PDB file of N, CA, C and O in Angstrom:
ATOM      1  N   MET A   1     264.369  62.535 131.059  1.00  0.00           N
ATOM      2  CA  MET A   1     264.010  62.374 129.675  1.00  0.00           C
ATOM      3  C   MET A   1     263.613  60.914 129.439  1.00  0.00           C
ATOM      4  O   MET A   1     264.305  59.992 129.870  1.00  0.00           O
ATOM      5  N   ILE A   2     262.519  60.729 128.766  1.00  0.00           N
ATOM      6  CA  ILE A   2     261.967  59.396 128.529  1.00  0.00           C
ATOM      7  C   ILE A   2     262.929  58.515 127.744  1.00  0.00           C
ATOM      8  O   ILE A   2     263.074  57.333 128.056  1.00  0.00           O
ATOM      9  N   ALA A   3     263.590  59.072 126.728  1.00  0.00           N
ATOM     10  CA  ALA A   3     264.504  58.273 125.893  1.00  0.00           C
ATOM     11  C   ALA A   3     265.646  57.697 126.725  1.00  0.00           C
ATOM     12  O   ALA A   3     266.077  56.569 126.486  1.00  0.00           O
ATOM     13  N   ARG A   4     266.135  58.452 127.689  1.00  0.00           N
ATOM     14  CA  ARG A   4     267.202  57.948 128.557  1.00  0.00           C
ATOM     15  C   ARG A   4     266.665  56.887 129.509  1.00  0.00           C
ATOM     16  O   ARG A   4     267.308  55.861 129.732  1.00  0.00           O
ATOM     17  N   LYS A   5     265.489  57.137 130.068  1.00  0.00           N
ATOM     18  CA  LYS A   5     264.895  56.170 130.997  1.00  0.00           C
ATOM     19  C   LYS A   5     264.595  54.849 130.300  1.00  0.00           C
ATOM     20  O   LYS A   5     264.646  53.792 130.929  1.00  0.00           O
ATOM     21  N   ALA A   6     264.285  54.899 129.015  1.00  0.00           N
ATOM     22  CA  ALA A   6     263.984  53.679 128.264  1.00  0.00           C
ATOM     23  C   ALA A   6     265.253  53.045 127.697  1.00  0.00           C
ATOM     24  O   ALA A   6     265.181  52.041 126.989  1.00  0.00           O
ATOM     25  N   ASP A   7     266.402  53.620 128.002  1.00  0.00           N
ATOM     26  CA  ASP A   7     267.699  53.141 127.512  1.00  0.00           C
ATOM     27  C   ASP A   7     267.833  53.182 125.994  1.00  0.00           C
ATOM     28  O   ASP A   7     268.532  52.358 125.404  1.00  0.00           O
ATOM     29  N   TYR A   8     267.164  54.139 125.368  1.00  0.00           N
ATOM     30  CA  TYR A   8     267.333  54.335 123.924  1.00  0.00           C
ATOM     31  C   TYR A   8     268.574  55.164 123.642  1.00  0.00           C
ATOM     32  O   TYR A   8     269.169  55.062 122.569  1.00  0.00           O
ATOM     33  N   ILE A   9     268.961  55.983 124.609  1.00  0.00           N
ATOM     34  CA  ILE A   9     270.051  56.939 124.430  1.00  0.00           C
ATOM     35  C   ILE A   9     271.052  56.756 125.562  1.00  0.00           C
ATOM     36  O   ILE A   9     270.668  56.762 126.731  1.00  0.00           O
ATOM     37  N   PRO A  10     272.321  56.594 125.232  1.00  0.00           N
ATOM     38  CA  PRO A  10     273.316  56.440 126.319  1.00  0.00           C
ATOM     39  C   PRO A  10     273.501  57.746 127.080  1.00  0.00           C
ATOM     40  O   PRO A  10     273.281  58.826 126.531  1.00  0.00           O
ATOM     41  N   GLU A  11     273.896  57.651 128.318  1.00  0.00           N
ATOM     42  CA  GLU A  11     274.123  58.824 129.153  1.00  0.00           C
ATOM     43  C   GLU A  11     275.218  59.711 128.583  1.00  0.00           C
ATOM     44  O   GLU A  11     275.218  60.919 128.823  1.00  0.00           O
ATOM     45  N   SER A  12     276.148  59.140 127.836  1.00  0.00           N
ATOM     46  CA  SER A  12     277.272  59.904 127.294  1.00  0.00           C
ATOM     47  C   SER A  12     276.870  60.798 126.122  1.00  0.00           C
ATOM     48  O   SER A  12     277.629  61.694 125.751  1.00  0.00           O
ATOM     49  N   LEU A  13     275.709  60.578 125.539  1.00  0.00           N
ATOM     50  CA  LEU A  13     275.268  61.360 124.393  1.00  0.00           C
ATOM     51  C   LEU A  13     274.522  62.606 124.859  1.00  0.00           C
ATOM     52  O   LEU A  13     273.536  62.513 125.590  1.00  0.00           O
ATOM     53  N   LYS A  14     275.000  63.771 124.429  1.00  0.00           N
ATOM     54  CA  LYS A  14     274.367  65.038 124.813  1.00  0.00           C
ATOM     55  C   LYS A  14     273.242  65.352 123.830  1.00  0.00           C
ATOM     56  O   LYS A  14     273.446  65.333 122.616  1.00  0.00           O
ATOM     57  N   LEU A  15     272.077  65.634 124.352  1.00  0.00           N
ATOM     58  CA  LEU A  15     270.925  65.998 123.532  1.00  0.00           C
ATOM     59  C   LEU A  15     270.546  67.443 123.794  1.00  0.00           C
ATOM     60  O   LEU A  15     270.620  67.924 124.925  1.00  0.00           O
ATOM     61  N   GLU A  16     270.137  68.135 122.725  1.00  0.00           N
ATOM     62  CA  GLU A  16     269.682  69.520 122.847  1.00  0.00           C
ATOM     63  C   GLU A  16     268.378  69.683 122.086  1.00  0.00           C
ATOM     64  O   GLU A  16     268.157  69.033 121.064  1.00  0.00           O
ATOM     65  N   HIS A  17     267.528  70.544 122.586  1.00  0.00           N
ATOM     66  CA  HIS A  17     266.291  70.875 121.884  1.00  0.00           C
ATOM     67  C   HIS A  17     266.454  72.266 121.271  1.00  0.00           C
ATOM     68  O   HIS A  17     266.807  73.224 121.960  1.00  0.00           O
ATOM     69  N   HIS A  18     266.194  72.360 119.978  1.00  0.00           N
ATOM     70  CA  HIS A  18     266.298  73.650 119.286  1.00  0.00           C
ATOM     71  C   HIS A  18     264.932  74.032 118.760  1.00  0.00           C
ATOM     72  O   HIS A  18     264.406  73.385 117.854  1.00  0.00           O
ATOM     73  N   MET A  19     264.362  75.072 119.319  1.00  0.00           N
ATOM     74  CA  MET A  19     263.061  75.543 118.863  1.00  0.00           C
ATOM     75  C   MET A  19     263.254  76.356 117.582  1.00  0.00           C
ATOM     76  O   MET A  19     264.242  77.076 117.436  1.00  0.00           O
ATOM     77  N   PHE A  20     262.311  76.232 116.669  1.00  0.00           N
ATOM     78  CA  PHE A  20     262.412  76.993 115.433  1.00  0.00           C
ATOM     79  C   PHE A  20     261.175  77.810 115.154  1.00  0.00           C
ATOM     80  O   PHE A  20     261.052  78.407 114.084  1.00  0.00           O
ATOM     81  N   GLY A  21     260.277  77.845 116.077  1.00  0.00           N
ATOM     82  CA  GLY A  21     259.099  78.687 115.920  1.00  0.00           C
ATOM     83  C   GLY A  21     257.969  77.997 115.189  1.00  0.00           C
ATOM     84  O   GLY A  21     257.951  76.774 115.050  1.00  0.00           O
ATOM     85  N   MET A  22     257.045  78.784 114.734  1.00  0.00           N
ATOM     86  CA  MET A  22     255.845  78.272 114.083  1.00  0.00           C
ATOM     87  C   MET A  22     256.094  78.064 112.592  1.00  0.00           C
ATOM     88  O   MET A  22     256.764  78.870 111.947  1.00  0.00           O
ATOM     89  N   MET A  23     255.556  76.994 112.063  1.00  0.00           N
ATOM     90  CA  MET A  23     255.659  76.731 110.628  1.00  0.00           C
ATOM     91  C   MET A  23     254.531  77.479 109.925  1.00  0.00           C
ATOM     92  O   MET A  23     253.362  77.345 110.285  1.00  0.00           O
ATOM     93  N   LEU A  24     254.900  78.269 108.917  1.00  0.00           N
ATOM     94  CA  LEU A  24     253.927  79.078 108.192  1.00  0.00           C
ATOM     95  C   LEU A  24     253.803  78.610 106.751  1.00  0.00           C
ATOM     96  O   LEU A  24     254.771  78.131 106.159  1.00  0.00           O
ATOM     97  N   GLY A  25     252.620  78.750 106.198  1.00  0.00           N
ATOM     98  CA  GLY A  25     252.385  78.430 104.805  1.00  0.00           C
ATOM     99  C   GLY A  25     252.797  79.584 103.908  1.00  0.00           C
ATOM    100  O   GLY A  25     253.255  80.620 104.391  1.00  0.00           O
ATOM    101  N   LYS A  26     252.631  79.404 102.585  1.00  0.00           N
ATOM    102  CA  LYS A  26     253.007  80.453 101.635  1.00  0.00           C
ATOM    103  C   LYS A  26     252.227  81.740 101.867  1.00  0.00           C
ATOM    104  O   LYS A  26     252.687  82.827 101.518  1.00  0.00           O
ATOM    105  N   ASP A  27     251.035  81.608 102.461  1.00  0.00           N
ATOM    106  CA  ASP A  27     250.215  82.791 102.724  1.00  0.00           C
ATOM    107  C   ASP A  27     250.600  83.501 104.021  1.00  0.00           C
ATOM    108  O   ASP A  27     249.991  84.505 104.388  1.00  0.00           O
ATOM    109  N   GLY A  28     251.626  82.968 104.721  1.00  0.00           N
ATOM    110  CA  GLY A  28     252.087  83.593 105.953  1.00  0.00           C
ATOM    111  C   GLY A  28     251.278  83.206 107.174  1.00  0.00           C
ATOM    112  O   GLY A  28     251.531  83.702 108.272  1.00  0.00           O
ATOM    113  N   ARG A  29     250.308  82.326 106.994  1.00  0.00           N
ATOM    114  CA  ARG A  29     249.475  81.888 108.122  1.00  0.00           C
ATOM    115  C   ARG A  29     249.973  80.545 108.628  1.00  0.00           C
ATOM    116  O   ARG A  29     250.554  79.777 107.862  1.00  0.00           O
ATOM    117  N   PRO A  30     249.753  80.243 109.923  1.00  0.00           N
ATOM    118  CA  PRO A  30     250.224  78.968 110.475  1.00  0.00           C
ATOM    119  C   PRO A  30     249.534  77.771 109.819  1.00  0.00           C
ATOM    120  O   PRO A  30     248.368  77.831 109.429  1.00  0.00           O
ATOM    121  N   PHE A  31     250.303  76.678 109.711  1.00  0.00           N
ATOM    122  CA  PHE A  31     249.718  75.427 109.224  1.00  0.00           C
ATOM    123  C   PHE A  31     248.690  74.934 110.232  1.00  0.00           C
ATOM    124  O   PHE A  31     248.866  75.081 111.441  1.00  0.00           O
ATOM    125  N   LYS A  32     247.635  74.360 109.726  1.00  0.00           N
ATOM    126  CA  LYS A  32     246.619  73.745 110.577  1.00  0.00           C
ATOM    127  C   LYS A  32     246.711  72.243 110.352  1.00  0.00           C
ATOM    128  O   LYS A  32     246.201  71.723 109.359  1.00  0.00           O
ATOM    129  N   THR A  33     247.363  71.551 111.278  1.00  0.00           N
ATOM    130  CA  THR A  33     247.631  70.132 111.093  1.00  0.00           C
ATOM    131  C   THR A  33     246.359  69.289 111.073  1.00  0.00           C
ATOM    132  O   THR A  33     246.319  68.253 110.409  1.00  0.00           O
ATOM    133  N   ARG A  34     245.355  69.702 111.766  1.00  0.00           N
ATOM    134  CA  ARG A  34     244.117  68.906 111.809  1.00  0.00           C
ATOM    135  C   ARG A  34     243.335  68.963 110.511  1.00  0.00           C
ATOM    136  O   ARG A  34     242.551  68.060 110.220  1.00  0.00           O
ATOM    137  N   SER A  35     243.538  70.017 109.723  1.00  0.00           N
ATOM    138  CA  SER A  35     242.794  70.140 108.466  1.00  0.00           C
ATOM    139  C   SER A  35     243.402  69.279 107.367  1.00  0.00           C
ATOM    140  O   SER A  35     242.761  69.031 106.346  1.00  0.00           O
ATOM    141  N   GLY A  36     244.631  68.823 107.569  1.00  0.00           N
ATOM    142  CA  GLY A  36     245.283  67.986 106.570  1.00  0.00           C
ATOM    143  C   GLY A  36     245.916  68.775 105.444  1.00  0.00           C
ATOM    144  O   GLY A  36     246.288  68.198 104.422  1.00  0.00           O
ATOM    145  N   ASP A  37     246.047  70.083 105.605  1.00  0.00           N
ATOM    146  CA  ASP A  37     246.608  70.931 104.560  1.00  0.00           C
ATOM    147  C   ASP A  37     248.125  71.091 104.655  1.00  0.00           C
ATOM    148  O   ASP A  37     248.700  71.929 103.961  1.00  0.00           O
ATOM    149  N   THR A  38     248.767  70.310 105.492  1.00  0.00           N
ATOM    150  CA  THR A  38     250.212  70.466 105.674  1.00  0.00           C
ATOM    151  C   THR A  38     250.976  69.738 104.572  1.00  0.00           C
ATOM    152  O   THR A  38     250.432  68.882 103.875  1.00  0.00           O
ATOM    153  N   ILE A  39     252.238  70.097 104.433  1.00  0.00           N
ATOM    154  CA  ILE A  39     253.119  69.464 103.462  1.00  0.00           C
ATOM    155  C   ILE A  39     253.664  68.183 104.081  1.00  0.00           C
ATOM    156  O   ILE A  39     254.066  68.170 105.244  1.00  0.00           O
ATOM    157  N   LYS A  40     253.676  67.131 103.317  1.00  0.00           N
ATOM    158  CA  LYS A  40     254.220  65.861 103.792  1.00  0.00           C
ATOM    159  C   LYS A  40     255.743  65.951 103.836  1.00  0.00           C
ATOM    160  O   LYS A  40     256.355  66.579 102.972  1.00  0.00           O
ATOM    161  N   LEU A  41     256.357  65.325 104.841  1.00  0.00           N
ATOM    162  CA  LEU A  41     257.804  65.381 105.003  1.00  0.00           C
ATOM    163  C   LEU A  41     258.512  64.847 103.763  1.00  0.00           C
ATOM    164  O   LEU A  41     259.513  65.417 103.330  1.00  0.00           O
ATOM    165  N   ASN A  42     258.012  63.782 103.201  1.00  0.00           N
ATOM    166  CA  ASN A  42     258.630  63.203 102.011  1.00  0.00           C
ATOM    167  C   ASN A  42     258.669  64.222 100.866  1.00  0.00           C
ATOM    168  O   ASN A  42     259.678  64.338 100.170  1.00  0.00           O
ATOM    169  N   ASP A  43     257.576  64.952 100.676  1.00  0.00           N
ATOM    170  CA  ASP A  43     257.526  65.980  99.627  1.00  0.00           C
ATOM    171  C   ASP A  43     258.498  67.119  99.923  1.00  0.00           C
ATOM    172  O   ASP A  43     259.145  67.644  99.017  1.00  0.00           O
ATOM    173  N   LEU A  44     258.595  67.493 101.188  1.00  0.00           N
ATOM    174  CA  LEU A  44     259.517  68.558 101.593  1.00  0.00           C
ATOM    175  C   LEU A  44     260.961  68.157 101.319  1.00  0.00           C
ATOM    176  O   LEU A  44     261.742  68.952 100.796  1.00  0.00           O
ATOM    177  N   LEU A  45     261.314  66.919 101.672  1.00  0.00           N
ATOM    178  CA  LEU A  45     262.673  66.444 101.443  1.00  0.00           C
ATOM    179  C   LEU A  45     262.982  66.332  99.953  1.00  0.00           C
ATOM    180  O   LEU A  45     264.089  66.659  99.525  1.00  0.00           O
ATOM    181  N   ASP A  46     262.013  65.874  99.159  1.00  0.00           N
ATOM    182  CA  ASP A  46     262.203  65.802  97.705  1.00  0.00           C
ATOM    183  C   ASP A  46     262.481  67.188  97.130  1.00  0.00           C
ATOM    184  O   ASP A  46     263.383  67.354  96.309  1.00  0.00           O
ATOM    185  N   GLU A  47     261.711  68.176  97.559  1.00  0.00           N
ATOM    186  CA  GLU A  47     261.915  69.542  97.064  1.00  0.00           C
ATOM    187  C   GLU A  47     263.269  70.091  97.507  1.00  0.00           C
ATOM    188  O   GLU A  47     263.941  70.782  96.740  1.00  0.00           O
ATOM    189  N   ALA A  48     263.665  69.790  98.729  1.00  0.00           N
ATOM    190  CA  ALA A  48     264.969  70.248  99.224  1.00  0.00           C
ATOM    191  C   ALA A  48     266.101  69.646  98.381  1.00  0.00           C
ATOM    192  O   ALA A  48     267.066  70.338  98.057  1.00  0.00           O
ATOM    193  N   MET A  49     265.984  68.367  98.027  1.00  0.00           N
ATOM    194  CA  MET A  49     266.999  67.715  97.197  1.00  0.00           C
ATOM    195  C   MET A  49     267.047  68.351  95.805  1.00  0.00           C
ATOM    196  O   MET A  49     268.128  68.582  95.263  1.00  0.00           O
ATOM    197  N   GLN A  50     265.890  68.630  95.236  1.00  0.00           N
ATOM    198  CA  GLN A  50     265.836  69.248  93.911  1.00  0.00           C
ATOM    199  C   GLN A  50     266.469  70.637  93.929  1.00  0.00           C
ATOM    200  O   GLN A  50     267.229  70.995  93.029  1.00  0.00           O
ATOM    201  N   ARG A  51     266.152  71.405  94.951  1.00  0.00           N
ATOM    202  CA  ARG A  51     266.717  72.761  95.045  1.00  0.00           C
ATOM    203  C   ARG A  51     268.223  72.717  95.268  1.00  0.00           C
ATOM    204  O   ARG A  51     268.965  73.497  94.670  1.00  0.00           O
ATOM    205  N   ALA A  52     268.674  71.812  96.123  1.00  0.00           N
ATOM    206  CA  ALA A  52     270.110  71.692  96.393  1.00  0.00           C
ATOM    207  C   ALA A  52     270.852  71.250  95.135  1.00  0.00           C
ATOM    208  O   ALA A  52     271.924  71.774  94.830  1.00  0.00           O
ATOM    209  N   THR A  53     270.295  70.299  94.411  1.00  0.00           N
ATOM    210  CA  THR A  53     270.913  69.819  93.174  1.00  0.00           C
ATOM    211  C   THR A  53     271.015  70.953  92.155  1.00  0.00           C
ATOM    212  O   THR A  53     272.056  71.122  91.520  1.00  0.00           O
ATOM    213  N   ALA A  54     269.951  71.723  91.996  1.00  0.00           N
ATOM    214  CA  ALA A  54     269.949  72.836  91.054  1.00  0.00           C
ATOM    215  C   ALA A  54     270.989  73.885  91.460  1.00  0.00           C
ATOM    216  O   ALA A  54     271.682  74.434  90.603  1.00  0.00           O
ATOM    217  N   LEU A  55     271.097  74.161  92.746  1.00  0.00           N
ATOM    218  CA  LEU A  55     272.077  75.137  93.219  1.00  0.00           C
ATOM    219  C   LEU A  55     273.499  74.658  92.947  1.00  0.00           C
ATOM    220  O   LEU A  55     274.343  75.428  92.488  1.00  0.00           O
ATOM    221  N   ILE A  56     273.758  73.395  93.228  1.00  0.00           N
ATOM    222  CA  ILE A  56     275.092  72.837  92.988  1.00  0.00           C
ATOM    223  C   ILE A  56     275.423  72.877  91.501  1.00  0.00           C
ATOM    224  O   ILE A  56     276.536  73.240  91.122  1.00  0.00           O
ATOM    225  N   GLN A  57     274.469  72.508  90.665  1.00  0.00           N
ATOM    226  CA  GLN A  57     274.691  72.537  89.219  1.00  0.00           C
ATOM    227  C   GLN A  57     274.987  73.957  88.737  1.00  0.00           C
ATOM    228  O   GLN A  57     275.858  74.152  87.889  1.00  0.00           O
ATOM    229  N   SER A  58     274.280  74.938  89.263  1.00  0.00           N
ATOM    230  CA  SER A  58     274.514  76.319  88.842  1.00  0.00           C
ATOM    231  C   SER A  58     275.885  76.814  89.297  1.00  0.00           C
ATOM    232  O   SER A  58     276.517  77.611  88.604  1.00  0.00           O
ATOM    233  N   LYS A  59     276.344  76.350  90.445  1.00  0.00           N
ATOM    234  CA  LYS A  59     277.661  76.750  90.953  1.00  0.00           C
ATOM    235  C   LYS A  59     278.771  76.074  90.161  1.00  0.00           C
ATOM    236  O   LYS A  59     279.830  76.666  89.951  1.00  0.00           O
ATOM    237  N   LYS A  60     278.540  74.836  89.717  1.00  0.00           N
ATOM    238  CA  LYS A  60     279.558  74.116  88.947  1.00  0.00           C
ATOM    239  C   LYS A  60     279.916  74.844  87.672  1.00  0.00           C
ATOM    240  O   LYS A  60     281.075  74.835  87.259  1.00  0.00           O
ATOM    241  N   SER A  61     278.944  75.472  87.044  1.00  0.00           N
ATOM    242  CA  SER A  61     279.209  76.145  85.773  1.00  0.00           C
ATOM    243  C   SER A  61     280.002  77.440  85.957  1.00  0.00           C
ATOM    244  O   SER A  61     280.566  77.954  84.991  1.00  0.00           O
ATOM    245  N   THR A  62     280.054  77.966  87.159  1.00  0.00           N
ATOM    246  CA  THR A  62     280.774  79.221  87.393  1.00  0.00           C
ATOM    247  C   THR A  62     282.127  79.007  88.081  1.00  0.00           C
ATOM    248  O   THR A  62     282.895  79.956  88.238  1.00  0.00           O
ATOM    249  N   VAL A  63     282.422  77.776  88.490  1.00  0.00           N
ATOM    250  CA  VAL A  63     283.667  77.496  89.193  1.00  0.00           C
ATOM    251  C   VAL A  63     284.644  76.816  88.237  1.00  0.00           C
ATOM    252  O   VAL A  63     284.258  75.930  87.474  1.00  0.00           O
ATOM    253  N   ASN A  64     285.903  77.231  88.279  1.00  0.00           N
ATOM    254  CA  ASN A  64     286.936  76.636  87.449  1.00  0.00           C
ATOM    255  C   ASN A  64     287.516  75.440  88.190  1.00  0.00           C
ATOM    256  O   ASN A  64     288.370  75.610  89.060  1.00  0.00           O
ATOM    257  N   TRP A  65     287.064  74.230  87.859  1.00  0.00           N
ATOM    258  CA  TRP A  65     287.552  72.996  88.511  1.00  0.00           C
ATOM    259  C   TRP A  65     288.817  72.544  87.797  1.00  0.00           C
ATOM    260  O   TRP A  65     288.844  72.460  86.569  1.00  0.00           O
ATOM    261  N   ARG A  66     289.836  72.263  88.543  1.00  0.00           N
ATOM    262  CA  ARG A  66     291.098  71.798  87.949  1.00  0.00           C
ATOM    263  C   ARG A  66     291.284  70.341  88.182  1.00  0.00           C
ATOM    264  O   ARG A  66     292.289  69.771  87.756  1.00  0.00           O
TER     265      ARG A  66
END
């Protein structure tokens, strides 16, 4: 592994690769990275934060916190 050979990663650290398949758009078709139609990571993370916040807020109203 290049990262180990470059001494970026210590030998004691276990690394694993997890495949997740093809990324699909809302239309169910694969993203075409060369066309520039992909979602930017920053936008994806922003949306994930918004959705997580909304989910947490909705759960707070149904849970009896003591």
